[in-house]
C-alpha positions in Angstrom: 59.1 159.3 91.8 61.9 160.1 89.3 61.4 158.7 85.8 64.8 157.3 85.0 64.3 153.8 83.5 63.8 154.0 79.7 65.4 157.4 79.4 68.9 158.1 78.0 71.2 158.3 81.1 74.8 159.3 80.5 77.4 156.6 81.3 78.3 156.4 84.9 81.8 155.1 84.0 82.2 157.5 81.0 84.2 160.2 82.8 86.5 157.8 84.4 87.3 156.1 81.1 87.9 159.3 79.1 90.0 160.9 81.8 92.1 157.8 82.4 91.1 157.3 86.1 89.5 153.9 85.3 92.2 151.4 86.3 92.5 148.3 84.1 94.0 145.0 85.0 97.6 145.6 83.9 97.7 149.2 85.3 97.6 148.3 89.0 100.7 149.5 90.7 102.1 147.0 93.3 105.4 147.3 95.1 108.0 144.7 93.9 106.1 144.0 90.7 108.0 141.9 88.2 107.2 141.0 84.6 106.7 137.9 82.6 106.9 137.2 78.9 105.6 134.1 77.2 107.6 131.7 75.0 105.4 130.3 72.3 105.7 127.4 69.8 106.8 128.2 66.3 105.3 124.9 65.1 101.7 123.7 65.2 102.0 119.9 65.6 104.7 117.9 67.2 106.9 117.7 70.3 109.7 119.7 71.9 112.9 117.7 71.4 115.0 120.0 73.4 114.7 123.4 75.0 117.9 125.4 76.0 117.2 128.2 78.5 120.8 128.7 79.6 121.3 132.0 77.7 118.0 133.3 79.0 118.8 132.4 82.6 122.0 134.5 82.4 120.4 137.5 80.7 120.2 140.8 82.7 117.4 141.0 85.3 116.1 137.4 84.7 114.5 135.9 87.9 113.3 132.5 86.5 112.5 130.6 83.4 109.6 128.1 83.4 109.2 125.3 80.8 107.6 121.8 80.8 110.8 120.6 82.5 110.2 122.7 85.6 106.5 123.6 85.6 105.1 125.4 88.6 102.5 123.3 90.6 98.9 123.5 89.3 96.0 121.3 90.2 93.4 120.1 87.8 90.1 121.9 88.3 86.6 120.3 88.0 86.2 122.3 84.8 82.5 121.7 84.6 81.4 125.3 84.1 79.3 125.7 87.2 82.1 124.8 89.7 85.1 126.0 87.7 86.1 126.5 84.1 89.3 127.1 82.1 89.3 127.7 78.4 91.8 124.9 77.7 91.4 121.6 79.5 95.1 120.9 79.1 97.1 122.7 81.8 100.0 124.9 80.6 103.5 123.3 80.4 102.0 119.9 81.4 104.1 118.0 78.8 106.4 118.5 75.7 103.6 118.2 73.1 102.7 121.1 70.8 99.1 121.1 69.5 98.8 124.5 67.7 100.9 127.4 66.5 101.6 129.9 69.2 100.9 127.5 72.0 102.6 128.6 75.3 105.7 126.5 75.9 107.4 128.7 78.5 107.5 131.8 80.6 110.4 134.1 81.4 110.2 136.3 84.5 112.5 139.4 84.9 112.7 142.7 86.7 111.4 144.6 83.7 109.1 143.8 80.7 112.0 144.5 78.2 114.4 142.2 80.0 111.8 139.4 80.1 111.0 139.9 76.4 114.6 139.9 75.3 115.5 136.9 77.4 112.5 135.0 75.9 114.0 135.4 72.5 117.2 133.8 73.7 115.5 130.5 74.4 116.5 127.8 71.8 113.9 125.1 71.0 114.3 122.0 68.8 111.1 120.2 67.7 110.1 116.9 66.2 107.4 118.1 63.8 104.4 116.7 62.0 102.4 118.5 59.3 99.6 120.5 61.0 96.0 120.3 59.9 94.8 123.9 59.7 92.6 123.7 56.5 89.0 123.0 57.2 88.4 121.4 53.8 90.9 118.7 54.7 89.5 117.9 58.1 87.6 114.8 59.2 84.3 115.7 60.8 82.4 113.8 63.5 79.1 114.4 65.3 79.4 117.4 67.6 79.0 116.7 71.3 76.3 118.5 73.3 77.1 122.1 74.5 76.2 122.7 78.1 74.1 119.5 78.1 72.1 120.6 75.0 72.2 118.4 71.9 73.0 120.3 68.7 71.1 117.9 66.5 67.3 117.6 66.4 64.6 116.2 64.0 60.9 116.4 63.7 58.8 115.3 60.7 60.5 114.1 57.5 62.8 116.4 55.6 62.7 114.0 52.6 59.6 116.0 51.6 61.9 118.7 50.3 61.7 117.0 46.9 58.0 117.7 46.7 58.2 121.4 47.6 57.1 123.9 45.1 60.1 126.1 45.8 63.4 124.8 47.0 66.7 126.3 48.1 69.8 124.3 48.8 73.0 126.3 49.3 76.3 126.2 51.2 77.2 129.3 53.3 80.7 129.8 54.7 82.2 132.1 57.3 85.9 132.7 58.0 87.8 132.3 61.3 87.4 135.6 63.3 89.8 136.7 65.9 89.1 138.3 69.3 90.6 141.8 69.3 89.3 143.8 72.3 90.9 147.2 72.9 92.3 145.9 76.2 94.7 143.0 75.6 94.5 140.0 77.8 96.6 140.6 81.0 97.0 139.5 84.6 98.7 140.6 87.7 99.0 137.8 90.2 99.9 138.8 93.8 100.3 136.2 96.5 100.2 137.8 100.0 101.5 134.4 101.3 101.4 130.9 99.9 97.7 130.6 100.8 96.3 134.0 99.9 96.0 135.2 96.3 94.8 138.5 94.7 94.3 138.4 90.9 93.9 141.6 88.8 92.5 140.3 85.5 89.8 141.3 83.1 87.0 138.8 83.9 83.4 138.5 82.7 82.6 136.2 85.6 84.3 137.3 88.8 83.0 134.6 91.2 83.4 131.9 88.6 87.0 133.0 88.1 87.5 133.1 91.9 86.4 129.5 92.2 88.5 128.4 89.3 91.8 129.9 90.6 91.0 128.5 94.0 90.7 125.0 92.6 93.8 125.5 90.4 95.9 126.2 93.5 94.2 124.1 96.2 92.7 127.0 98.1 89.4 127.7 99.6 87.7 130.3 97.4 87.6 132.8 100.2 91.4 133.0 100.0 91.3 134.2 96.4 90.3 137.8 95.5 89.5 138.8 91.9 89.6 142.5 91.1 88.2 143.5 87.8 86.2 146.8 88.0 86.8 147.7 84.3 87.2 145.6 81.1 88.3 147.1 77.8 86.0 144.8 75.8 85.7 141.1 76.0 82.9 139.7 73.7 83.3 136.2 75.3 87.1 136.0 75.4 87.4 137.0 79.1 84.9 134.7 80.8 87.4 132.1 82.2 91.2 131.9 82.7 93.3 131.2 79.7 96.6 129.3 80.0 98.7 132.5 80.3 96.7 133.5 83.4 97.0 130.1 85.0 100.7 130.0 84.4 101.3 133.5 85.6 99.5 132.9 88.9 101.5 129.6 89.4 104.8 131.3 88.6 104.1 134.2 91.0 103.5 131.7 93.8 106.8 130.0 93.2 109.0 133.2 92.9 107.1 134.9 95.8 106.8 138.2 93.9 103.8 139.9 92.3 103.9 139.1 88.6 102.4 140.9 85.5 101.9 139.2 82.2 100.4 141.0 79.2 99.8 139.3 75.9 101.1 141.0 72.8 98.7 141.4 69.9 100.5 138.6 68.1 100.1 136.3 71.0 96.4 137.1 71.3 95.8 135.8 67.7 96.8 132.3 69.0 96.1 132.4 72.7 92.9 134.4 73.3 90.3 132.4 71.4 88.5 133.0 68.1 85.3 132.2 66.3 85.7 129.0 64.3 85.2 129.1 60.6 81.9 127.4 59.6 80.4 125.7 56.6 76.6 125.4 56.7 74.2 123.8 54.3 70.7 125.1 54.4 67.8 123.5 52.6 64.4 125.2 52.5 61.2 123.9 50.9 58.1 126.0 50.6 54.6 125.9 49.1 53.6 128.3 46.3 52.2 130.8 48.9 55.6 130.9 50.7 54.7 128.7 53.7 57.7 126.7 54.7 57.4 122.9 54.6 61.0 121.9 55.3 64.0 123.4 57.1 67.2 121.4 57.0 70.3 123.0 58.6 73.7 121.2 58.7 76.8 122.8 60.2 80.6 122.0 60.2 83.0 123.8 62.6 86.3 123.0 64.1 88.0 122.9 67.6 91.5 122.4 69.0 93.2 119.3 70.2 93.2 120.6 73.8 89.5 121.4 74.3 86.1 121.0 72.7 84.0 123.9 71.5 81.4 123.5 68.7 80.1 126.8 67.3 76.4 126.1 68.0 74.9 127.5 64.8 71.8 125.3 64.8 70.5 126.8 68.1 68.6 129.6 66.4 66.9 127.5 63.7 64.0 126.2 65.8 63.1 129.6 67.1 62.9 131.6 63.8 60.5 130.0 61.3 57.9 127.3 61.7 58.0 124.2 59.5 56.4 120.8 60.0 59.6 119.1 58.9 62.8 120.3 60.6 66.2 118.7 60.9 69.4 120.1 62.6 72.8 118.5 62.5 76.2 119.6 63.6 79.7 118.2 63.0 83.0 119.1 64.5 86.6 118.6 63.4 89.8 118.7 65.5 92.4 120.9 63.9 95.8 122.3 65.0 94.5 125.7 66.0 94.0 127.4 69.3 90.8 126.8 71.1 87.8 128.5 69.6 85.4 130.1 72.1 82.4 132.3 72.7 82.4 135.4 70.5 79.5 137.8 70.5 76.4 135.7 69.7 78.3 132.4 69.4 76.3 130.2 67.1 73.5 132.7 66.6 75.7 135.0 64.5 77.0 132.6 61.9 73.7 130.6 62.1 71.7 133.6 61.2 74.1 134.4 58.3 73.2 131.1 56.7 69.5 131.0 57.5 68.7 134.7 56.6 70.7 134.4 53.4 68.7 131.3 52.4 65.4 133.0 53.3 66.3 135.9 51.0 67.1 133.5 48.2 63.7 131.8 48.7 61.9 135.1 48.7 63.5 136.0 45.3 62.6 132.6 43.9 59.0 132.9 45.0 58.8 136.6 43.9 57.8 137.5 47.5 58.8 140.5 49.6 61.5 139.1 52.0 59.6 140.9 54.9 56.3 139.2 53.9 58.0 135.8 53.7 59.3 136.2 57.3 55.9 137.4 58.6 54.2 134.5 56.9 56.5 132.0 58.6 57.4 133.3 62.1 57.4 130.6 64.7 54.8 130.9 67.5 56.7 128.5 69.7 60.2 127.2 70.3 60.1 124.1 68.1 62.8 122.2 70.0 61.4 123.0 73.5 57.7 123.0 72.5 57.1 126.1 74.6 55.4 129.4 73.6 57.4 132.6 73.5 56.9 134.9 76.5 56.6 138.3 74.8 57.2 138.3 71.1 57.1 141.4 68.8 59.1 140.2 65.9 56.4 141.2 63.4 56.6 144.8 64.9 60.4 144.8 64.3 59.8 143.9 60.7 57.0 146.4 60.1 58.5 149.3 61.9 61.9 148.7 60.3 60.4 148.6 56.8 58.5 151.8 57.5 61.5 153.7 58.8 63.7 152.5 56.0 61.2 153.1 53.2 61.2 149.4 52.2 58.0 149.7 50.2 59.8 151.8 47.6 62.3 149.0 46.9 62.7 148.2 43.2 61.8 144.6 42.6 64.6 143.9 40.1 68.3 143.4 40.7 70.7 146.0 39.2 67.9 148.6 39.0 69.2 151.2 41.4 72.2 153.4 40.7 73.7 156.5 42.2 76.8 158.5 41.1 77.8 155.7 38.7 77.6 153.1 41.4 75.2 150.2 41.9 72.9 150.5 44.9 71.1 147.7 46.7 68.8 147.2 49.6 68.8 144.2 51.9 67.2 143.1 55.2 67.5 140.2 57.6 66.1 139.2 61.0 68.0 139.3 64.3 67.5 137.1 67.4 69.1 136.1 70.6 67.9 134.0 73.6 66.8 135.7 76.8 69.1 134.5 79.6 69.4 135.4 83.2 71.2 133.9 86.2 71.2 134.4 90.0 72.5 137.8 91.2 73.0 139.3 94.6 73.3 143.0 95.3 73.9 145.1 98.4 72.3 148.6 98.6 73.3 151.2 101.1 71.7 154.6 101.9 74.0 157.1 103.5 73.4 160.3 105.5 75.0 162.5 102.8 72.0 161.7 100.5 73.8 159.1 98.3 73.0 155.5 97.7 75.7 152.9 97.1 75.1 149.7 95.1 77.7 147.0 95.4 78.0 143.7 93.5 80.7 141.5 92.0 78.8 141.5 88.7 80.6 143.6 86.2 80.7 145.8 83.2 82.7 144.9 80.1 81.8 148.2 78.5 78.1 147.3 77.8 76.7 149.8 80.4 76.1 147.8 83.6 77.3 150.7 85.8 74.7 152.9 84.2 71.9 150.4 84.2 72.4 149.6 87.9 72.5 153.3 88.8 69.3 154.1 86.8 67.4 151.2 88.3 68.4 152.2 91.9 67.6 155.8 91.2 64.1 155.0 90.0 63.2 152.6 92.9 64.7 155.0 95.6 63.4 158.2 94.0 66.9 159.7 93.9 68.7 161.6 91.1 70.9 159.2 89.2 73.9 161.4 90.0 73.5 160.5 93.7 73.9 156.7 93.1 77.4 155.3 93.3 78.0 151.9 91.9 80.8 149.5 92.7 81.3 146.4 90.5 83.8 143.7 89.7 85.4 142.7 93.0 84.9 139.2 94.6 84.7 140.8 98.0 81.2 142.0 97.0 78.0 139.9 96.6 77.9 137.5 93.7 76.5 139.4 90.7 76.7 136.6 88.2 78.2 136.3 84.7 78.6 139.1 82.1 78.0 136.9 79.2 75.1 135.5 77.1 73.6 139.1 77.3 72.4 138.3 80.8 74.0 140.9 83.1 71.2 143.4 82.9 68.5 140.7 83.2 70.2 139.2 86.2 71.2 142.4 88.0 68.1 144.6 87.5 65.7 142.5 89.6 68.3 142.1 92.3 68.9 145.9 92.4 65.1 146.5 92.6 64.7 144.1 95.5 67.7 145.5 97.4 66.5 149.1 97.1 63.0 148.1 98.2 64.5 146.3 101.2 66.5 149.4 102.1 63.3 151.5 102.1 61.6 148.8 104.2 64.4 148.8 106.7 64.1 152.6 106.9 60.3 152.3 107.3 60.0 154.8 104.4 58.2 155.1 101.1 60.9 157.3 99.4 64.6 157.9 99.8 64.0 161.4 101.1 61.8 160.0 103.9 64.4 157.3 104.5 67.2 159.9 104.7 65.3 161.9 107.3 64.8 158.8 109.4 68.5 157.9 108.9 69.7 161.3 110.1 67.4 161.2 113.1 68.6 157.7 114.0 72.3 158.6 114.1 73.2 155.4 112.2 75.9 155.3 109.6 73.6 153.8 106.9 70.5 151.8 106.1 71.5 148.8 104.1 70.0 145.6 102.6 71.2 142.7 100.6 68.9 140.9 98.1 69.1 138.2 95.5 67.1 137.4 92.4 67.2 134.2 90.5 65.2 132.3 87.8 62.4 130.2 89.1 60.4 127.6 87.1 59.3 130.1 84.4 61.6 128.4 81.9 59.3 125.4 82.1 56.4 127.4 80.9 57.9 129.9 78.4 60.7 130.2 75.9 62.5 133.6 76.2 63.9 135.2 73.1 64.7 138.7 71.9 63.9 139.7 68.3 65.0 142.3 65.7 65.3 143.3 62.1 68.0 145.0 60.1 67.5 147.0 56.9 70.5 148.3 55.0 71.7 150.0 51.8 75.0 149.4 50.0 76.7 151.0 47.1 79.2 149.1 44.9 81.8 150.4 42.5 82.0 147.4 40.2 85.2 148.5 38.5 87.3 148.2 41.7 85.0 145.9 43.7 84.5 148.6 46.4 81.5 148.0 48.6 80.3 150.6 51.1 77.4 150.4 53.6 75.6 153.7 53.2 72.4 153.4 55.3 71.3 151.3 58.3 68.1 150.9 60.3 67.8 148.4 63.2 64.6 147.7 65.2 64.8 145.6 68.4 62.4 143.9 70.8 64.4 143.4 74.0 61.6 143.7 76.6 61.9 146.7 78.9 64.6 149.1 77.8 66.4 150.2 81.0 68.7 152.9 79.5 67.9 153.9 75.9 71.3 155.5 75.4 73.5 152.5 76.2 71.0 150.0 74.7 71.1 151.8 71.3 74.9 152.0 71.7 75.0 148.2 72.2 73.0 147.6 69.0 75.3 150.0 67.1 78.3 148.1 68.4 76.9 144.8 67.3 76.1 146.2 63.8 79.6 147.6 63.5 81.1 144.3 64.5 78.8 142.6 62.0 79.9 144.9 59.2 83.5 143.9 60.0 82.5 140.2 59.8 80.7 140.8 56.5 83.3 142.8 54.7 86.8 142.3 56.1 87.5 140.0 59.1 89.2 136.8 58.4 92.2 134.8 59.8 94.1 132.4 57.7 96.6 129.9 59.1 99.9 129.2 57.4 99.4 125.6 56.1 103.1 124.8 56.8 103.7 126.2 60.3 100.1 126.5 61.4 100.5 130.1 62.8 97.9 132.8 62.0 99.0 134.7 58.9 97.4 137.8 60.4 99.3 138.7 63.6 98.4 142.2 64.8 95.8 145.1 64.4 97.4 146.1 61.2 97.0 142.8 59.4 93.7 141.8 60.9 91.2 144.1 59.2 88.1 145.5 61.0 86.0 148.6 60.4 87.1 152.2 60.9 84.8 155.2 61.2 84.9 155.7 57.4 83.4 152.3 56.9 80.3 152.9 59.0 77.1 154.9 58.2 74.8 156.5 60.7 73.0 153.6 62.4 69.4 154.3 63.2 68.1 152.3 66.2 64.6 151.9 67.5 62.9 149.7 70.1 59.5 148.1 70.1 57.6 145.7 72.4 56.7 145.5 76.0 58.3 144.6 79.4 58.8 140.8 79.6 57.4 140.4 83.1 57.2 136.6 82.6 61.0 136.6 82.2 61.9 138.7 85.2 60.4 141.3 87.6 62.3 144.1 85.7 60.9 143.0 82.3 64.3 143.5 80.7 66.1 141.1 78.4 69.8 141.7 77.4 70.9 143.6 74.3 74.7 143.0 74.1 74.6 140.3 71.4 71.4 140.5 69.3 72.7 143.5 67.4 75.3 141.4 65.5 72.9 138.6 64.4 71.7 138.9 60.9 74.0 141.8 60.0 76.2 140.0 57.5 73.1 138.4 55.8 71.4 141.8 55.4 74.6 143.1 53.7 74.9 140.1 51.4 71.2 140.3 50.5 71.7 144.0 49.6 74.7 143.0 47.5 72.5 140.6 45.5 69.9 143.3 45.0 72.6 145.7 43.8 74.5 143.3 41.5 72.5 140.1 40.9 75.4 138.2 42.3 74.7 135.9 45.3 77.7 135.7 47.6 77.7 132.8 50.1 81.1 133.1 51.7 82.3 135.7 54.2 84.0 138.1 54.1 82.7 139.9 51.0 86.1 141.2 49.8 86.6 143.1 46.6 87.8 140.0 44.6 84.4 138.5 45.1 82.7 141.6 43.6 84.9 142.2 40.6 
């Protein structure tokens, strides 16, 4: 049998992407295609007093102009996540109210994109305005509601014992609003074959969920809606459900009886494609003289929009990381005049780990303990909220292997004690974690007489490597070279492959692929693909095929599933100009079975790079007067370039997590970003003696 799983397989989709043959949502060519351009609010709080579309309607090429006065018909969906889900509970153009800057208030449809854009600028709007609330420090916070049925507050023991602790840390840690900025902008082509049959070309992380949602929005059986999304140019949580622009485009296309394309501009994406809410977190830690934690108290404030509720669930990671007899979690939420925040790579876990891992470093310095030793001393043996043991945990190995590979034992024990070329040098570390999640997935496998195997599922690949993982799994089970496995993803005509979110696509698909391939061999009455192919050719049949599903059972009642990691980094700082550069990086991860070492390491590197952006440069401010994002494109929203990133060394430890799923694999898409910003801030403290508790760490904070 070929050994494919665990090796470094080249991307199956790589050639298509670099040669331009991978077709993305807005690139599909459909006869009679027309173009839409959004009209967006220039205020953040108030009402539309009047809207004059007469000049736009007379402009060249204009087909129709939609506003709240003539909205196309849209039904309210259940919006309960499992049946259907839209990012904003308020349907587009449902009234004259404006809740945030950049809110969609109209759509112009024309023969060409340029005609639609020019006509949109001719629409005259008068508003009745109220001062928007866009500054978190002025907001009124209330208790955050549960997220997906899980309470964000929790308490065991009595945290008042903090006063009696030998060592105490109480500090406030802040993160900035971060914007979604995937390479592929949000876009949709809506094509109605008739009034009861709709095809949607849209980047979607959840093909079947999106199918059900559009079906509910337009009163159709889901079988009458087809979602086509074989490739996504990045998503990170922002392309899981339909946004208002997609809902509106599909409704408008039905009314004008023409296929319609709407592509968001980068400026529109800053307001209409989600973001990570800013957070303010208070962490209180108490410990005995030997470093054993006695108290962990974690309070969080984040904000949401007036049109939907999304609390950034920062407290979710706290019960899994470090054990303490006294533990309290609390989360509050404020409504502000901003667009709806949403999932963004490790939602909650990422900012939560920034605060917790910064506080752990502060405690280690206070106790004069090695930060690695402090973590080893306090690692949790069970999930303290669920009261369940972890299925397969190698967090200690991540710490020890990372420390060894980085050379952590040589770390000077004093701040400001390392210099190089006239610059201060610092070393920092932090833990990483992300829950192990999986869902139900169904896969069809086909073996053809030409010696190839085809694997088909509606599950998809947003750039994380699902094409390659599916091919490698099938190749190993069937005993075929990976080059002879063809994979088709991202079409609702195919079996339901689940959601590409929560780092669960690999964990969901791999067991289903394994089962389907085994069923094909069983159907062929063969042990190997070669034997099956001989039987197939002799039979005269077109193919042997089988469909199989895999889904979680009751294992989550017995075990808590979590992935673990550790980051070690070096920074250099030129104090005269406040310039900080990350110069060295080591990450070690425990993600269960590594299906493809190449794409898995790539995912960790991608997470680290995104974390470096969060730590050093990413922030969105809102104009306090008009409420619109001050940053409005890829030039004004700063994120890392090649020159900002060192070589990132990635290693994996651990064992297959067979208690989690038959493939033993947990996801790797999100864990890489968790703990990154804390590792950098901890290195900054080692270099300078200055503790920075607010992200991003810009030059003004270092001068």
